C-alpha positions in Angstrom: 24.2 -158.6 -30.0 23.7 -156.0 -32.7 22.6 -156.9 -36.2 22.5 -154.9 -39.4 19.3 -153.0 -39.9 17.9 -152.8 -43.4 14.8 -151.1 -44.9 12.1 -153.7 -45.6 11.8 -152.4 -49.2 15.3 -153.6 -50.0 14.5 -157.1 -48.8 10.9 -157.7 -49.8 8.4 -156.9 -52.5 5.6 -154.8 -51.2 2.4 -154.4 -53.2 -1.4 -154.3 -52.7 -4.3 -156.3 -53.9 -6.5 -154.9 -56.7 -10.0 -155.8 -55.7 -12.9 -154.2 -53.8 -14.1 -155.9 -50.7 -17.4 -156.9 -52.4 -15.5 -159.1 -54.8 -15.7 -162.0 -52.3 -17.6 -165.2 -52.9 -18.8 -167.1 -49.8 -18.4 -170.3 -51.8 -14.9 -169.4 -53.0 -12.1 -171.9 -53.0 -9.3 -169.4 -52.0 -8.8 -167.0 -49.1 -9.5 -163.4 -49.9 -7.6 -161.1 -47.5 -9.2 -157.8 -46.6 -8.4 -155.5 -43.7 -10.5 -157.6 -41.4 -8.9 -160.1 -39.0 -10.6 -163.1 -40.7 -10.3 -163.7 -44.4 -13.2 -164.0 -46.8 -13.3 -166.4 -49.8 -12.9 -165.9 -53.5 -12.7 -168.1 -56.7 -10.0 -166.1 -58.5 -6.6 -166.1 -56.9 -4.0 -163.5 -58.0 -1.1 -164.5 -55.8 0.7 -167.8 -55.2 3.5 -167.4 -52.6 4.6 -167.2 -49.0 3.1 -163.9 -48.0 2.7 -161.6 -45.1 -0.6 -159.7 -45.3 -0.8 -156.3 -43.6 -4.2 -154.5 -43.3 -3.7 -151.0 -44.7 -6.5 -149.3 -42.8 -8.8 -149.6 -39.9 -7.5 -151.8 -37.0 -4.2 -152.8 -38.5 -3.3 -156.5 -38.3 -0.8 -158.9 -39.7 -1.4 -162.4 -41.2 0.8 -165.1 -42.8 -0.3 -167.4 -45.6 1.3 -169.8 -48.0 -0.4 -170.7 -51.3 -2.9 -169.2 -53.7 -5.1 -166.3 -52.5 -6.3 -162.8 -53.4 -6.3 -159.5 -51.6 -8.3 -156.3 -51.2 -6.9 -153.1 -52.7 -6.0 -151.7 -49.2 -4.2 -154.9 -48.0 -0.5 -155.0 -48.4 1.0 -158.2 -49.7 4.7 -158.6 -48.7 7.0 -161.3 -50.2 10.6 -161.9 -49.4 12.9 -161.3 -52.4 15.3 -164.0 -51.3 14.3 -166.5 -48.6 18.0 -167.3 -48.0 18.4 -163.8 -46.8 15.0 -163.0 -45.3 13.0 -165.9 -43.9 9.2 -165.3 -44.5 8.2 -166.6 -41.1 10.8 -164.3 -39.4 9.5 -161.4 -41.4 5.9 -162.2 -40.3 6.9 -162.3 -36.7 8.8 -159.1 -36.9 5.9 -157.3 -38.6 3.5 -158.8 -36.0 5.5 -156.8 -33.4 6.1 -153.8 -35.6 2.4 -153.3 -36.2 2.3 -151.3 -33.0 4.7 -148.8 -34.5 2.6 -148.8 -37.7 -0.5 -147.8 -35.7 1.4 -144.7 -34.4 2.3 -143.8 -38.0 -1.3 -144.2 -39.3 -3.0 -141.1 -40.6 -6.5 -140.0 -41.5 -9.7 -139.0 -39.8 -12.4 -141.6 -38.9 -10.6 -144.6 -40.6 -6.8 -144.5 -40.1 -4.5 -145.8 -42.8 -0.8 -146.4 -43.5 1.1 -145.5 -46.7 3.4 -147.8 -48.7 6.5 -146.0 -47.4 5.5 -146.9 -43.8 6.3 -150.5 -44.8 9.1 -150.1 -47.3 11.0 -147.8 -44.9 10.5 -150.1 -41.9 13.9 -150.8 -40.3 14.2 -154.6 -40.0 17.0 -156.2 -38.0 18.6 -158.8 -40.2 20.5 -161.7 -38.3 22.0 -164.6 -40.1 19.5 -167.1 -41.6 20.2 -169.7 -38.9 19.4 -167.2 -36.2 16.2 -166.2 -38.0 15.2 -169.8 -38.1 15.9 -170.2 -34.3 13.9 -167.0 -33.5 11.0 -168.1 -35.6 10.9 -171.5 -34.0 10.8 -170.1 -30.5 8.2 -167.4 -31.2 6.0 -169.8 -33.2 6.0 -172.2 -30.3 5.0 -169.4 -27.9 2.3 -168.2 -30.4 0.9 -171.7 -30.6 0.4 -171.9 -26.9 -1.4 -168.5 -27.0 -3.6 -169.7 -29.9 -4.6 -172.9 -28.0 -5.7 -170.9 -25.0 -7.8 -168.7 -27.3 -9.4 -171.7 -28.9 -10.2 -173.2 -25.4 -12.0 -169.9 -24.6 -13.9 -170.0 -27.9 -14.9 -173.6 -27.2 -16.4 -172.6 -23.8 -18.4 -169.9 -25.6 -19.8 -172.5 -27.9 -20.6 -174.7 -24.9 -22.5 -171.8 -23.4 -24.6 -171.4 -26.6 -25.3 -175.1 -26.7 -26.6 -175.1 -23.1 -28.8 -172.1 -23.8 -30.4 -173.9 -26.8 -30.8 -177.2 -24.8 -32.5 -175.4 -21.9 -34.6 -172.8 -23.7 -34.8 -174.0 -27.4 -34.0 -171.9 -30.4 -35.5 -168.5 -29.6 -36.9 -167.8 -33.0 -39.0 -171.0 -32.8 -39.7 -170.9 -29.1 -40.4 -174.7 -29.0 -41.4 -174.6 -25.3 -44.0 -172.0 -26.0 -42.8 -169.5 -23.4 -44.9 -166.4 -23.0 -43.5 -163.4 -24.9 -42.9 -160.1 -23.1 -41.7 -156.8 -24.6 -38.3 -155.6 -23.3 -40.1 -152.5 -22.0 -42.1 -154.7 -19.6 -39.0 -156.2 -18.1 -37.0 -153.0 -17.5 -37.5 -150.0 -15.3 -35.6 -147.6 -17.6 -34.6 -147.6 -21.2 -32.8 -144.9 -23.2 -29.7 -144.0 -25.1 -26.7 -141.7 -24.7 -25.7 -138.2 -25.8 -26.8 -137.2 -29.3 -23.9 -135.0 -30.0 -20.2 -134.5 -29.1 -19.2 -133.8 -25.5 -16.4 -131.4 -24.5 -13.4 -133.8 -24.4 -10.7 -133.5 -21.8 -7.6 -135.7 -22.0 -7.1 -135.3 -18.3 -10.7 -136.3 -17.5 -11.7 -139.4 -15.5 -14.8 -140.4 -17.4 -14.8 -142.3 -20.7 -17.1 -141.5 -23.6 -18.6 -144.9 -24.6 -20.3 -146.0 -27.8 -21.3 -149.3 -29.2 -17.8 -150.2 -30.4 -16.7 -150.2 -26.7 -19.0 -153.1 -25.9 -17.4 -156.6 -26.1 -19.1 -159.8 -25.0 -20.4 -158.5 -21.7 -17.6 -156.0 -20.9 -17.1 -152.3 -21.5 -13.6 -151.9 -23.0 -11.6 -148.7 -23.3 -8.1 -148.0 -24.6 -5.7 -145.1 -25.1 -7.7 -143.7 -28.0 -11.1 -143.7 -26.1 -12.1 -140.1 -25.5 -12.5 -138.7 -22.0 -14.5 -136.0 -20.3 -14.2 -134.2 -16.9 -16.6 -134.3 -14.0 -18.6 -131.3 -15.1 -19.2 -132.8 -18.5 -20.1 -136.2 -16.9 -22.6 -134.5 -14.6 -24.2 -132.8 -17.6 -24.6 -135.9 -19.7 -24.8 -138.8 -17.2 -27.6 -141.4 -17.3 -29.2 -143.5 -14.6 -26.9 -146.5 -14.6 -26.7 -149.0 -11.8 -25.9 -152.6 -11.0 -29.0 -153.7 -13.0 -27.9 -151.8 -16.2 -27.2 -153.5 -19.5 -25.9 -151.7 -22.6 -26.5 -152.7 -26.3 -25.1 -151.1 -29.4 -27.9 -149.8 -31.7 -26.1 -147.7 -34.2 -23.4 -148.7 -36.7 -22.2 -152.0 -35.3 -25.4 -153.7 -34.0 -25.9 -156.2 -31.2 -22.8 -155.7 -29.0 -23.8 -156.2 -25.4 -22.2 -155.3 -22.0 -23.0 -155.2 -18.3 -22.5 -152.0 -16.4 -20.1 -152.5 -13.5 -19.7 -149.0 -12.0 -17.3 -147.8 -14.8 -16.8 -144.1 -15.0 -18.5 -143.4 -18.3 -21.0 -141.3 -20.2 -22.8 -142.9 -23.2 -23.0 -141.9 -26.8 -26.1 -142.2 -29.0 -25.1 -145.7 -30.3 -25.4 -147.2 -26.8 -28.9 -148.1 -25.6 -29.1 -148.7 -21.9 -31.8 -150.3 -19.7 -32.2 -151.3 -16.1 -33.4 -154.8 -15.7 -36.2 -155.8 -13.3 -34.4 -158.8 -11.9 -37.6 -160.0 -10.2 -38.9 -160.8 -13.7 -35.8 -161.7 -15.8 -32.3 -162.9 -15.1 -29.6 -160.6 -16.6 -27.5 -163.6 -17.7 -30.4 -165.1 -19.6 -31.2 -161.8 -21.2 -27.5 -161.3 -22.1 -27.3 -164.6 -24.0 -30.6 -163.8 -25.7 -29.3 -160.5 -26.9 -26.1 -162.1 -28.2 -28.1 -164.6 -30.2 -28.9 -164.6 -33.8 -32.5 -164.1 -32.8 -31.9 -160.6 -31.6 -29.5 -159.8 -34.5 -32.2 -160.8 -37.0 -34.7 -158.6 -35.2 -32.3 -155.7 -35.1 -31.4 -155.9 -38.7 -35.1 -156.2 -39.7 -36.0 -153.1 -37.6 -33.0 -151.1 -38.5 -33.1 -148.0 -40.7 -30.3 -146.5 -42.8 -28.4 -148.1 -45.6 -24.7 -147.4 -44.8 -25.0 -146.9 -41.1 -27.7 -149.1 -39.5 -29.8 -147.7 -36.6 -32.2 -149.4 -34.3 -34.7 -147.0 -32.7 -35.5 -147.0 -29.0 -39.1 -147.8 -29.9 -37.9 -151.0 -31.6 -35.7 -151.9 -28.6 -38.7 -151.4 -26.3 -40.8 -153.7 -28.5 -38.3 -156.4 -28.7 -40.2 -159.7 -28.0 -38.6 -161.8 -25.4 -39.6 -165.5 -24.8 -39.7 -165.6 -21.0 -39.0 -169.0 -19.3 -39.7 -169.5 -15.6 -37.3 -167.5 -13.4 -36.0 -170.5 -11.6 -34.9 -172.1 -14.9 -33.2 -168.8 -15.9 -31.3 -168.9 -12.6 -30.3 -172.5 -13.1 -28.8 -171.4 -16.5 -27.1 -168.5 -14.7 -25.4 -170.8 -12.3 -24.1 -173.0 -15.1 -22.8 -169.9 -16.9 -21.1 -168.8 -13.7 -19.2 -172.1 -13.5 -18.1 -171.7 -17.1 -17.2 -168.1 -16.4 -14.9 -169.2 -13.6 -13.0 -171.5 -16.0 -12.8 -168.7 -18.5 -11.3 -166.3 -16.0 -8.5 -168.8 -15.3 -8.0 -169.3 -19.0 -8.0 -165.5 -19.7 -5.5 -165.1 -16.8 -3.2 -167.7 -18.5 -3.7 -166.1 -21.9 -2.8 -162.7 -20.4 0.4 -164.1 -19.0 1.2 -165.9 -22.2 0.6 -162.7 -24.2 3.0 -160.8 -22.0 5.6 -163.6 -22.3 5.2 -163.5 -26.1 5.7 -159.7 -26.2 8.8 -160.1 -24.0 10.2 -162.8 -26.3 9.5 -160.6 -29.3 11.3 -157.6 -27.8 14.3 -159.8 -26.9 14.3 -161.6 -30.3 14.6 -158.5 -32.5 17.2 -156.9 -30.3 19.5 -159.9 -30.3 18.8 -160.8 -26.7 17.0 -164.1 -27.1 
């Protein structure tokens, strides 16, 4: 089935917020939409409508909201001109799929951004209102299932944090009076990555990794991650092995990952160290580094105003409350059990995400 395709600017009002990101108020009564995934709060709403919010720069994302809110000056606020012609929920679901195209259209250097015309000129397939309602109902149901799986994974993360506190106490208070050891006493090697820019090669097999590639224990890469060839890898490689952990210490602080034989070289924002597993369990150390205790330490020791940096000296001196190794290993076993459940949930989430993408593709081409 083929539907008429119309430019979004003919069907919707597209504008931006007027405020700077620092206009937020943590005690505000209304959502304040910036380019981040999660909204902030504010006490002065400027909009009251059914709106689709599109982040205008950074990692582009799409949100839907009904009611009073305000928006950052680089956040696009899109409102249907006539809901009998263009259903807001249908528009949201379309843009949630079209955001992948917007990412290819984004321009700029370090922080990519889109222009107003990228949205107003977006070609939106326009089926009859009843069909829009049917598509929206199907996709919303699929999206709800996906959201529930994500929530289940988030709850497991909270359970893990609760178990950590129950077994070891709040690290900043150290209620069980564990002995403190410096990180340097518990690792055999500690350093950071390349201070400079390697020679990139799109056909290379080795990824150039920085702190922003570290995500809750995992090193993540994507199509935009720079690569180098074997010669460049050999020149800049570090002594990484199955005891290695990596922490972000420049820009975004406190992201942690385990090294699992990935083909990588490290940038300067990645601190690596090889753990002496006869003294400390990597799983215990991982959860300690992901805690507020380490974040508070990192922020306190960091230099720089705009871009924070934690020195290697500060990393070496990080004070670690050290429980008995057998207790750490008991905690590790519990985390492995939780991890097994998370793997199954993530597999289900991956399948649901693929199904959702398939449904999106079918829906907007009249094949659903």
